[in-house]
LOPAPA-35944 format. One record per residue: residue in one letter; x, y negated, z of N, C-alpha, C in turn. Coordinates in pm, whole numbers, plus 50000, padded with zeros to 5 digits. Atoms other than C-alpha are relative to their C-alpha. Layout:
<pts>
aXYZXYZXYZ;...
</pts>
This chain:
<pts>
x498785005650057446664746251811501135010249999;x498964989849990448914773951931499795010949895;x500304989850099447114799151704500354995049859;x499695005750131447504775551408501505000049975;x498535000250011451234771951477500545014049971;x499554986350023451714809751498499615004849861;x500444996350134449674814051180500904994249894;x499085006250096451924789450996501335007349996;x498744992649995455034807851116499885013349927;x500214987250067453584840850999499914998249850;x500145002850143452684825650664501354997249936;x498675003250053456224812350617500855012449985;x499194987850005457674846750682499515009649894;x500534990850100455404863950429500484996149861;x499615003250136456604866650066498804995449919;x501075003950091454644851149786499415012549937;x500644988550062452114874649628500555001949859;x499514997150135453274892249315499014994949899;x500855005150104451924875749005500645002549864;x499494997550135452304878248631501074989649967;x498905008850039455594863748508499754995149858;x500205005950132455344840048211501364997249938;x498775002750075458184840447957499684990049891;x500235010650098458244808047759501344995649944;x498755004750059460794789447554500854992550101;x499275006049887461744770947872499305004350128;x498534998949994463244780248111500515012649930;x499394988550067465684805747965500545010450098;x499614990449896466254824248294498865000950101;x501134998349909463444839048508500295011550096;x499814989349902464304858248828498665006850031;x501234992749967461754885348910499554996450141;x500325004149863461944877249282498925008550063;x501094993049932458804885949474498945005249905;x501024996050097456824891849154500215014449955;x499704985950025457374929049180499305008450106;x500604990549905455554958349340500845012650003;x499094988649984457364988849476499325010850083;x500314989649902456915022249644501055011149989;x499044988949995459065051849750499245013249984;x500584986750022458355087249637500945010450063;x499044991049932460075109449897499915014549952;x500184986150042458655141749753500265002049851;x499704999350144459575133749391498825006149922;x501184993650059456015141849287499484992849876;x500505007550114455455114749023501044999449888;x499135001050118456865112648671499384990149904;x500475009850097456365091648359498585002449953;x501364997050048453145109248263498934995350098;x500975004049897451525096848588499794984950007;x499995014549974452135059448550498724993149957;x501255006250043448765052948383498815004250086;x501094995149916446735070748652499794991050120;x500325008349883444965052748935500625005750127;x499364993749883446315077949186501434995350016;x498615004649997449785066349093500084985250034;x499855014549986449245028649072499564994850136;x500465004849868447485025949409501105000750107;x498894999049903450805034449584500854987350007;x499125011850004452415001349486499584989650102;x500195011049906452804973949743500934988649962;x499185011650031454174938849715501345001050074;x498674999349939457934937449780500154989050105;x499805010349897458844919550105501304992249982;x498695006350020462244909149964500084994249860;x499825005950133463264886549678500805009349910;x499294989450073465624914649576499645013150067;x500394987149938464034949049642501245008250035;x498814993149951466514968649851499565011850086;x500424987949931466095004649969501185007050070;x498844994449931469615010650106500425013449942;x499574986650040470975046050096498845009750020;x501154991049991468115069650017500055010149887;x500114989650102467495101949828498635000049934;x501355000750056463895091849745500044994449858;x500215006950127462655082349401499404986350031;x500485013649980462085044849384499254995749873;x500825005050112459305030449166499814984950015;x500225014450001458974993749068499084996649882;x500945004350105456304975748865500054984949987;x499945014450029456494941448698498994997049889;x500915004850104453734923348504500554986949943;x499555012650061454714896148254499264997849869;x500615003850128453354877747954501024992649917;x499035006250089455414867347653499354988749921;x500455011950073454644831747538501164993449927;x498785005750057458074827047384500255005349860;x499584995650134459434828647031501415005750002;x498614995649987462874838747163500075014950034;x499744986049966464424872647224500365000850148;x499814999249856464334883447590500555013850040;x499414987949942466214909047802499695000450150;x500124998149855465684923348150501315006050051;x498744995049941468874927548356499755004850143;x499944995049862469164949348669501485000150039;x498585002049970472464938048821500485009550110;x499494989849908473374970648994500555011549916;x499354989950085475884993648826500065013750066;x499834987549926475525021349086498735008650001;x501204991850010472095035148991500335012249915;x499664987850072472585071448891499065002849883;x500974996950105469375075448693498864989950007;x501115009650004466725050748579499185002449874;x500974999250110463615055448364499354986449982;x500595012950032462355024248189498775002349911;x501244998550076458715023148069499444986049972;x500675012550038457234993547876498585003649959;x501414996450017453414994947888499224987949948;x500885010450054450934974847681498625006049978;x501394995350016447154978447692499845014550047;x500134986749937447505008947918500595011349913;x499304990350082449785026147666501514997850012;x498545001149997453515033847689500504997349858;x499525003650134455035015547393501505002049985;x498554997850008458695021247483500475007050127;x499454992849885460585045247708501485003249972;x498594996350013464315049847766500535003950137;x499324995749876466625065448024501444995049998;x498625004849989469915051848150500505002550141;x499384997749869472195051248458501365006549985;x498624995150014475715062148535500115015250006;x499944985650023474755098948522500265003049852;x499704998750141475075093248149501334993349970;x498775006650041478165082447960499714985549967;x500215014250025478665045247915499654997449854;x500275002050143478545048847537498525001449966;x501434998350025474865058647568499184987950042;x500745011849955473945024947721499494992149881;x500605008050107471575004647504500744986849983;x499255012550000473434972847597501335002750067;x498684996149952477204976847642500504990850111;x499575007549882477574962147988499795008850123;x500094991949878478034976048339498624999150063;x501375001549948474614962148443499045007449907;x501044993750081471444978948322499194989049934;x500655010850076470094956148048499115006249893;x500984994450093466984962847840499524989149904;x500485009050104466054946347514498475001149992;x501475000149997462364936147536499484995849862;x500515002750135461054938747180498474998850009;x501415002349969457644922747222499364990849898;x500785009350079454884905047037499684987650084;x500295012549929454094868847124498575000050051;x501315001849935451174860447355499375013250043;x500494987249950450874896147478500465001950144;x499664996549862450874908847837500555014350004;x499344987049989453064938247940500205003450147;x499574995149868453944959448241501265008349980;x498774991949998457344974248318499955008950122;x499874990549889457605005648531501435005350000;x498634995049985460995016048665500025011150104;x499814989149905461855049048829501515002050016;x498564999649978465305050548992500355009250116;x499434992649887467405072849215501514999549991;x498545000649998471015074349320500545004150135;x499344995949876473525084749584500564988150077;x499495012049934474585048949666498854990450028;x501055009349961472715018049778499154996149879;x500945003150108469625011949567499394986250024;x500565013549996468944975149520499744995749856;x500455003450134467314957649226499964984849981;x499985014350038468464921949149499614999049852;x500534999650137466304916848837499744985849950;x500175013150062466274887348599499655001849852;x500295000950143464664880248261500924989349940;x499055009250065467224863748029499624998149855;x500035003050143466844846347699501355003949942;x498814993650058469404860847456501284991950018;x498775008049993471944832247438500404997250145;x499725002249858471644825047810500605012750063;x499464987449949472314862047881501485001449965;x498594998850042475544861847678500884990250077;x499245009949923476674830147856500195004750144;x499954994749862475844845548195501035011350011;x499064988849996477814877348116501444995249979;x498655005350024480784857447981500564993350124;x499555006849877480974835948296500315010150110;x499784989849897480624866348523501275007949974;x498824992250033483294886148339501284991750012;x498835008649984485634856148342500434999550146;x499685000449856485404853848722500645013150044;x499444987149962486024891048760501375002249934;x498694998950065488884889248508501084992750078;x499045007549917490574862548721500335008050126;x499774992449877490104884249029500915012049975;x499184988250026491544915948874501404996049953;x498675005050034494394895648723500794996450124;x499385003349871495114882749073500485012650071;x499634987349936495124918549205501265005849934;x498854994450073497574930248935501254991650024;x498855008849980499824899948982500625002250139;x499524997749863500074904749360500655013950011;x499474986349994500664942249313501375000849934;x498714999850069503474937449059501064992450078;x499065008149921505094910449272500555008050118;x499564992149885505184933049577500765012649958;x499274988450050506344962749367501454996449972;x498625004250030509394943449243500754996150127;x499355002949871510074930949596500445012950068;x499634987149940510034966949716501235006049930;x498844995050074512474977049440501284992850041;x498835008049966514784948949547500405001450146;x499725000649856514474948749926499985013850065;x500134986549945513564985649986499275000250134;x500835000349879511174975550264498665006449965;x501224992550033508255000150268498734991950025;x501175008649981505914972450385499464995549865;x500425004950131505854959250028499405011349916;x500524988650077505274993949878498575003350043;x501334996449953502295002250099499014988449982;x500895011450026500904966950062499565000049854;x500354999050142501054970949683498955010849978;x500964989050016499235004349707498644996250059;x501265004449940496624988949938499264990449907;x500635009950088495974959449704499435006849875;x500484992950118495684982749403498765008450031;x501144991549965493355006949581498764991650032;x501155008549969491174978449709499454993749872;x500475005250128491044963149361499225010449922;x500724989250068490044996949218498675002750070;x501264998549926487414999649494498974990049950;x500915010250052485894966949374499535003549858;x500364996050137486004979549015498985011350001;x500984989149988484125010749127498654994950049;x501245005049941481554991949334499174992549896;x500735008650093480654968049054500035004949855;x500224993450128480804992248762501064998149894;x498985002350103483944980448582500835012549973;x499284987550022485735013548636499185009449912;x500894991950082482715031548490499984994949856;x500095005850133482615007548196501305001349921;x498745001050073486325005648110500965011650020;x498994989949967488085035548269499515014149972;x500324985750013486285068748306498625002949940;x501334997750058482595065448203499485013950031;x500374986549961481885097048396499404999750138;x500705001049872479365100548676500645008850107;x499384991149901481195129748841501124992750073;x498925007749939484255107948900499454987350063;x500515013049956482225076248940499415000750140;x500594998749867480245088449242501065001950108;x498974997049901483355101249419501044988950012;x498915009950002485695072949320499814989250105;x500265010649902484005047649547500515004050138;x499564995449868484635068549859501505003050002;x498564997250006488095079849745500804987050014;x499315013049991489145043449697499824993650137;x500235005349865487565033950031500945006350101;x499094993149906489445060550227501464997149965;x498635003150041492575053550021500444986350046;x499665013649955492455016350104500344999850149;x499734999349856492255023750477501325007250025;x498764992349985495055049450444501234991449976;x498845008350034497465025150273500134988150094;x499925011149905496544996750508500635004550131;x499414994949876497445018250810501515001349985;x498554998450020500845027250667500684986449981;x499455013550013501384990750571500204993750137;x499915006149868500684979350927501075006750086;x498964993049924502975006151073501374993849972;x498705006050036505894990750883500004984950021;x500085014649988504694954650886500114995650146;x499925003149858504224954451263501195006950068;x498854992749945507314976751313499585008250122;x500564992549886505255000151532500935011150046;x499074989449960507985026651531500864995650117;x499135005249894510095004351756499224992450108;x500705008549903507504981851921498835007050070;x501184993349945504405003751970499935014449950;x500004986350052505215040851916498695007450023;x501274993349975501935052052074498944995749899;x500935005150101499925029751841500345005849863;x499584993950127501965043151549499495014349991;x500494986349999501015078551653498515000549969;x501435000450028497315069851656499744996049855;x500155004250139497705052251323500225011349902;x499734988750090499225082851157498895010450007;x501114990549988496405104351294498774995249923;x501135005450075493745081251153500285000849850;x499624999050142495655080450823499815014349950;x500194985950038495645118650817498535003349985;x501454997950011491885118150876499494994649867;x500425005750127491475095650572500475008549882;x499544990750105493595119350361499065011949991;x500944988749996491305147750472498674996149935;x501265004550057488235127350378500104998349848;x499805001050145489695120550032499865013749936;x500054986350054490145158049975498565005350004;x501384995149986486655166250107499094993249898;x500845007450094485075138949893500175005249858;x499744995450136486745151849576499335013349970;x500484986450026485495187249621498605002950056;x501284996849936482385185649843499164987450019;x500685012949987480815151749773498495001650022;x501435000949975477345144749916499634985250012;x500435013949997475285112949906500244993150133;x499845006349869475525107250281501464996550031;x498605004049982479335104250245500154984949989;x499925014550013478675068050144499794993250135;x500245005849868477265060550489501205002650091;x498814996749920480205078550652501154990749962;x498915008650047482635058850436499834985750045;x500265013849956480985025450516500284998550149;x499795000849855480985032650890501475001250037;x498584998349971484595045050891500804987549961;x499325012250043485725014350697499754988750099;x500345010749906483894990750931500715002250134;x499314996849874485295008451240501504997449986;x498575002050022488815007551089500354985250002;x499725014450004488644970151018499874994050139;x500155004949862487344963551371501195004250085;x498834995249926490194984851508501244991949963;x498865008150043492764966051298499934986250065;x500195013349943491304933051420500315000150150;x499774998949855491384944651783501495001350031;x498574998249975495004956351764500784987549965;x499335012550036496054924451586499804989650110;x500285009449891494374904351864500885003150122;x499154996349886496244924152133501464996249975;x498625003550033499564919351953500214985050003;x499885014749996498874882151919500144995150144;x499895003849859498384879752294501395003250056;x498654996449959501794896252329501064992249923;x499105009150072503324868452114500675006749880;x499484993650122503814891151810499674990649884;x500195010450100504334866151529499155004749883;x500694995150117503064887751244498515002950027;x501384996749965499854895551434499064988249975;x500855011750022498574859851390499455000249857;x500454998950139498464863451011498995011449986;x500864988150011496914898051049498624997250057;x501275002849934494204885051282499084992149908;x500835008250089492974858551039499655007849873;x500274992250121493304882250742498885010050023;x501034990149970491264909750904498684993350038;x501215007249963488834884151042499194996049877;x500715004050122487994870850694499405012049929;x500534988150067487624905750547498875006350081;x501004993749914485654918550847498654992949987;x501255007650012483074890650818499305003449869;x500594997250131482564897150447499515014449990;x500434986050003482384935050491498705001750077;x501234999249921479744931150763498824994249922;x501075006250080477734907850539499555009549889;x500334990950110477924932550247499265012450053;x500674988449941476974962050472498554996650034;x501375004149964473954942850604499154997849875;x500735001650125472994934250247499655013749941;x500284986650053473324970750141498885006950077;x501024993749917471124981550431498674992649997;x501255007450013468524955450345499724990450113;x500225009349889468954935050663500084985649950;x499865013250061470134904750462499635000849853;x500315000550142469114893750116501225003749918;x498894995250083471234909549841500444990049895;x499645010150099471574877049644501504997150005;x498575003650014475104869149516500925009350077;x499204990849920476464900149685501385002349939;x498754996650067479194905449424501194992350054;x498875008749975481304876249536500404999150147;x499645000449859481304881049915501275008250026;x498844991449978483714910449918501204995049921;x498925005550080485734894449640500714988650072;x499405011649933486284861849830500705004250129;x499374995549876486984879650160501315007149975;x498774992750030489564902550001501094990749949;x498995009450050491284873549822500634992250114;x499465007149883491634854350148500955009350077;x499154990449929493004885750316501315002349929;x498794997350078495474892850035500954988250004;x499165012049995496734856850032500674998750136;x499435001349865497214856550411501085010450024;x498974989849981499104889650411501224997249911;x498865003650086501244877450119500844989250067;x499275010349925502134846450320500745006150119;x499374993549885502854868750619501265007749958;x498824992750049505204890750415501124990449964;x499005010050031506954859750288500664994450125;x499455005049873507354846750642500885010550067;x499194989149943508624880750755501365000849930;x498744999550075511224881250477500914988350038;x499215011849962512324845850564500605001850139;x499504998049863512624854750934501135010250002;x498944989950006514674885650852501284994349941;x498815006250060517004865150631500684990750100;x499425008849898517484839350907500705008150108;x499374991549899518204867551153501305005949948;x498774994950059520764882350915501094989349997;x499035011050000522414848350879500544997650140;x499555001949861522494844851256500975010950041;x499114989049967524034879351298501324998949925;x498775001650077526494871951019500904989250059;x499235010749935527514839951192500715005550123;x499384993849882528144860051509501145009249958;x498944991350052530134885651307501244992149965;x498865008250042532314858251161500734994450121;x499375005549879532904842951504500815010650072;x499284989149933533854876651656501255003749923;x498844996550084536134884651362501104989650015;x498995010649985537834850851392500685000750136;x499424999249866538294854851768500935012050013;x499134988249997539684890051727501314997449928;x498805002550079542094878351460500904989850068;x499195010949944543194846651634500535003150138;x499604997949860543354858751993500565013950024;x499584986549965543474896452037501115005249908;x498984995250094545444904351720501324992950023;x498775007549974547934876551795500685005050128;x499444995149874548394889052153500635013849982;x499454986650023548894925152037501284999349916;x498785001850080551434913351777501174995750088;x498955004549907553354895252050500465011550089;x499654988649915553194926252271500845010149923;x499244990650082554444948151985501444995249981;x498645005550021557384924851912500815000250130;x499314999949871558194922052283500505014050036;x499624986349965558194959652338501075005349905;x499004995550097560184965752017501374993950031;x498755006849966562794939952120500655006350124;x499474994049879563184955052466500425014549979;x499604986250030563294990252318501415000349940;x498665000650061566334980052109501074996950105;x499045003249894568044964652412500275012250088;x499824988249915567404995752618500775010949927;x499294989850077568735017452335501514997150000;x498585003749999571994997852324500625002550136;x499484998349864572344999852702499825014250052;x500254986049962571405037152701499135000950126;x500885000449884568645028652946498865010149986;x501144990750001565875052753043498694992949963;x501215007650035563375024952968499715000249850;x500204999850145563835030652594498735007649963;x501184991950030561145057852588498734992750038;x501195007449955558695035952783499664989149900;x500255010850096559135006352548499615005549863;x500374993850128558895029652249498525003849997;x501434996449991555525042852366499114987649999;x500785012450000554295007452438499914994349859;x499975005250137555354996652090499095008049908;x500824991450086553685026651924498524997950029;x501405001749964550405022452115499474986349957;x500455013550036550194984852062499884998449850;x500095000550146550914989351690498725007249952;x501234992850036548085014951669498764991950030;x501155008349963545694992351855499874988149906;x500015011450092546684963251631499415003949865;x500574995250127545864983951321498495001850010;x501444998449981542454992851465499294986550005;x500605013349993541744956351544499914993949860;x500035005550135542694946251190498945006849913;x501044992950075540424973251047498614994850037;x501305005049957537524960751257499774985749954;x500125013750049538224924751162499615000149853;x500314999050144538144934950794498545004349981;x501374995250013534864953650840498994989350037;x500955010049953533194924851021499994987549913;x499955011850086534244898650767498955001349891;x501104999250096531154891250556500484999349855;x499505000950137533314883650251500385013549943;x499634986750046534204920550234498805009349982;x501184991550009530584933250228499825006049862;x500184995350136530584936249849501345002249930;x498674998150056534274942349799500265014849969;x499614986450033535724973249630501155004750090;x498824996749922538544972449885499755011350099;x500304989149906536714996850115500485013349943;x499564987750064537465024349862501525000549991;x498535000550010541075012949810500655002850135;x499444997749867541695012850185499935014850036;x500184985749971540325048250214501025008449922;x499054992750084542505060449926501434997650048;x498665003349953545565042350058500375008150124;x499744991949881545245059550394500245014549962;x499854986050042544825093350222501365002449938;x498714998450071547875088649998501174999350098;x498875001949907550165075850276500105011650099;x499984989149902549145103150522500505013049937;x499584987650066549595131750274501444999349953;x498605001550044552875117850135500965002150115;x499124998249884554315117450486500225014750033;x499894985549977553735155350493500375007549872;x499624994150129554875161150133498885008749942;x501164992950056551375171550026499544992549875;x500425006150127550375165249665498494997450003;x501425004050003547045147549603499504999749856;x500695000350129544765154149303498674992750022;x501125008849968542255125349313499164997149876;x500935003150109539155120949093498874991450056;x501045009549956536825090949133499254995049876;x500785004950114533965082048897499894984850008;x500035014650007533645045748782498834994050078;x501185005349931530175041548937500254997450148;x499745001349856531585045449287500604986450030;x499315012749973533735014049254499034988250001;x500985010950002530694992249180498925001650106;x501014997249899528695007349466500244991450124;x499925008249879527934985349767499475008050117;x500404992649880527825002450105499854990550118;x500105008249878526554986750428501215002350091;x498824999649913529134980250697500065012850082;x499994987949917528055009750914500285012449916;x499724988950088528155033450616501485000449964;x498575000650034531645021550517500855005450114;x499214995949884532925027050866499915015150023;x500164985649976531455061950909500665008349889;x499374992850111532665072750564501534999650014;x498555001349982536175059450631500495009250113;x499604991549888536325077350967499855014849966;x500174986150046535015109450804501235004349920;x498824996950081537825108550546501255000550086;x498835000649913540365099150809500125012750084;x500014987749920539355128851027500415012049915;x499704988650087539495152850732501475000149959;x498595000850046542915140750605500965002750116;x499134997549884544435140750954500035014950036;x500054985649973543245176551009500865007849901;x499194993250103544845187150679501484997950028;x498595003249979548115169150758500565007250123;x499504994349874548345183851110499935015350003;x500254985949974546955219151079500005009149877;x500314991250114546485231750722501215007349942;x498784994750064550115237950611499805001049848;x500285000150144548855229550258501064991949927;x499135008350083550915215549970499224993349888;x500845006450102547945204549751498624997350058;x501355004149960544735185649825499284994449878;x500835005250107541985180049569498834992150062;x501025008949942539685150749646499164994249886;x500925005050103536595141949436498954991050065;x501025009449955534275112249482499174996149878;x500845003250117531295107549250498554997950045;x501435002449979527625097449225499205008649904;x500884992050085524855119449095498574998350050;x501415002349964521145109649098499884992450132;x500005008849883521765082249355500415007150128;x499444992849885523565106649583501524999149994;x498555001049990527145100649698500575013550044;x499364987349968529345131649699501494997850028;x498574999949966532735135749867500415014550024;x499514986249986534635168649831501524999550022;x498574999449968538035174549994500365014750019;x499634985949998539695208249932501525001550005;x498554997449992543145220650037500285014849975;x499584986150024545115252549963500795005650118;x499264996249880546275257250322499635013850053;x500154986849940546035286150563498545003450035;x501404997449968542315282050637499815003950146;x500314996149863540545292450956498635006650002;x501304993649983537535311251090498954989350031;x501025010349978534495288451054499035003750112;x500884996049889532595309051314500454994450133;x499475004749872534825294551581500114985050010;x499935014649994534205257651522499694995250141;x500215005149864534425237951847500234985050002;x499805014449985534465202751975501474996550007;x498605002949978538155205352052500764997049874;x499245002350122539375206851693499454988549918;x500515012050067537315176351592499045002749886;x500844997150116535265194651330498544996250025;x501375003949970532005186851512499764985249966;x500135014150034532715150151443499504998049859;x500485000950138532075156751075498474999749996;x501464999349999528465166051148499404987150056;x500505012449942527995134951362500094988449901;x499845010550102529385112451088498975001749890;x500984997350106527145129150829498604995950046;x501305003849946524135123851055499834984949999;x500065014650003524965086851087499764994749859;x500165003950140525095085050707498685005049941;x501274993950045521685102550688500255010049887;x499644990250100523405129650488500295013550062;x499674986649953524715164950521501475002949972;x498604996350012528105181050561500125015250005;x499724985650000529375215850481501515002150010;x498594996549986532695231250586500145014849966;x499764986350043533815262750405501515002850004;x498584996849988537135279450487500195015149996;x499614985950009538755312650404501465001150040;x498624998549953541895324450583500895004049883;x499044997450107544825323250343499664993149869;x500405006250127542875304250074499714985050014;x500195014449982542265269850227498614996550052;x501245005449942539375247850340499404989749906;x500715010150080536725227350161498974993050089;x500955008349925534795198850323499164992349898;x500925006850091531715185750141499074990850079;x500905009849939529735154450232499144993849889;x500855007150096526715139850051498884992750073;x501085008049942524155112850128499444990749892;x500695008750094521635090949946500514985650013;x499555013950000522675055749846499004991649923;x500795009950075520815024549727500914988449970;x499115011050039522634997849532499454993349876;
</pts>
């Protein structure tokens, strides 16, 4: 009984014996399945002239898989199919693998080769007998005759042979349905990419830019894997073989940079960011090597590196989730869905799993991943907006408190000290100087408080008044010293919106420069220019004063403050001065508006 049970198990595991396929008017779709014999030719010793010899045919063995799969190999692969045509319809044989570099097709009848053709992506797409990414052969046959098909194939990528006999109208319907599904997928890829591109243009967050590049590169990877790039874009085997690996390494590269910004690793995990940039550099190196020194085994390297990268992303997302990192939860599920599908596809490519319906595993996994990351980016944007609103609310509260409490108290102190200064002046008291200093200091502090209140008020974030305030200070300070001002401002500057920290540093930069001119230059003319050029803000202040030696710049004269302000503005500053001819201060920095 035990032997019978084991025998039944063994029988269930064995494939059906290959037999002659019958093509009739019904059904209109006949998968080849197990009805195929195969063998590998590692020494490349057989060719088309050998297929009728007994020495050649005795090498064939029944395929153990419903879809013959030889993985990544440099061997020649031979396949044999017997069929009989009992149909009045027109039939085609489809091999649904667009990555076969070279394939010889032999149709044999009565031990004679009646038709022979060559195809594969080593040739241009225009040479294909049937204009489709799959290898499709028109079987021009007589009715009630038996035939044999011999196939010889080789390639640098995974060699699998999902083969189906199609009746003509059923074939066109099958191709139309398949292309419709892929059209929806690539439309989805383009839509998500454009959406994130416009978000990046608006928000200037690099997360959206690198996510867009990742989605595009992954979509192009799918187009390369399933032959659409070969069919519609380049039709060139030199690019086609390399494009798959280039897009693979490129996808990992852009995903790493996306995660660096999406997870804010610069501030939260600088060590992880360092490792990420190193892995990204390795992928850049692999792209360069692939373009110039491509070998077939690069496909295995690329698959392993991609799998390791996804596992690493998943592991890091899991660690961040344990640390209560909100964005890591989305990342964990996104990488989990993609990782499962990639593992399934890899196992199918290696022949561990059946290669049936392989096309749609990576497609579905990537769509789930893209949707989850899109939701995560939306949640991130919403959280950032709520945080800005919270900070703005705090700004408004602080501004109101400063205005209502501190400014009011300083005003009272100023009036009190001014009143007592007048009394002391009438009484010729020595306290007049003390009250005068108190009045002057409190008035200065009051002005600073009012400036800070204005800066913190959210209603002034998009106001042109920041420029008017800067000009007003310049005019009043120079007029007090009888210095003429020649001012030139381009119209674009007035419509420019500067963040609060930029406004403050720019105002203090101008204030420092004008005060230095008023106190030390002995000038009677100042030329001030403010303009925009190629999204760069330029400020030039030039006087005709006595000048000074620029080699002796020191902290004491305040000139070092210019460099600090320029650094805060992420810009540069130059100070040029000639004794007897005056001084020129130049500031420029990039702006976004």
